N, C-alpha and C positions, 0 to 999 in steps of 0.2 A: 243846699242839697248835698247829701252824702253819697259817695259811691261805694261805701263799705257794706258788706253783707255779714250777717251772723248765721252761724250754723245752728240748726235746731237741735237742742239737747233735751227733748221732751222725754218723759218717763216711758212713753209707749214704745220708744225705740229699743229699750233694754231687752225685751223678749226676742226681738229680731236679731240682736247681737248674740244672744244665748243660742238661738237656733243656728246661726252661722258658725258659732264655736263648735256645736255638735256636728255640723256638716263637714267641718275640717277633718273629722275622723275618716271620712270617705276618701280623703287625699292620701291617707297613710299607705294603702297598697300601691298606689301609683308612685308615690315618692320612694317607696322601698324598692320597687322594680327599677325605677330610674337610677337610684343610688347604686344598685347592684350592677347595672349596665355601665354606668360611668366609672365605678371603681374597678371593675374587671377590665374595661377598655384601657384605662390609664395604666393599670399594672402590666398589661400586655404591651402597650406602647413603650413604656419605660424599659421593659425587657431586660432587667438585671438578672443574670443567672443566679439561681438559688444555690446557697451553700448548705449542704446537709438537708435539703428539702425546704429550707426556710428562706424567703426572700430577705434582702437587706432591709434594715429599719427605714432608711430613707425612701425606699420604694413603697413600703407599707404606709408611711405617713403621707407621701405625695399622692397616693391613690385613695387613701381612706378619708383624708380631710375634705375634698370636694364631695365625696359620696355621703359623708356624715352631714355636711352642710345641707345637701339636697334633702336628706332624710329628716332634717330638723324643720323644714318649711311648714309642715302641718302644725307642729307644736308652736311655732312662732305666730302663725296666723290665728290659731285658737287662743293663744295668750293675748293677742291684740284685741280680738273680739271680746274676750273675757274682761279685759281692762275697760273697754268701752261700756260694756254692760254694767260693770262695777261702778263706774262713774255716774251711771244713771240709776243706781240703787238696786241693781239686780246681780247678786254675786253667784248665781247658778252657773254662769259661764266658766267658772274656774274648775268645775268638775271635768268637762272634756279636756280643758287645757292641762289640768293636772295629770290626767290619764296619758295624754300625748307626751308630756314632759317625762313621765315615768318610763314610757316606752323608749324614748330617746336616750335616757340615761342607761337603760338596759341594753340598748344596741351598742352604745359606746363601751360599756363594760364587757359585753360579749366579744366585741372586736378586739379589745385589748387582751382579754383572756385567751382568745384563739391564737394570738401571736406569741404571748408569753408561754403558754402551755404547749403550744403547738407543733 
């Protein structure tokens, strides 16, 4: 008698994973607000006086890294569900995952540009 179990990897689970990948888009506003709150809170706690109106680079990195990580959670979840659906033969989950990855790349670029041009 064996005590091992096997996970079901039937093809009908693919559409559920695609749906979950699309539902990850609903997490984007929540993650964005959370990232803003965390980033601004860390910047104020670190309290480095700005020189010429620009905070020091270490303050920007220390406050932006956790905020960007929090903002990346929906993209990571959607990619995970897309990978699961893909393994079950349904590649449609990569559409919402790709959208969220593109949004995340845009957020990183905008944050970097705001500091450099700023």
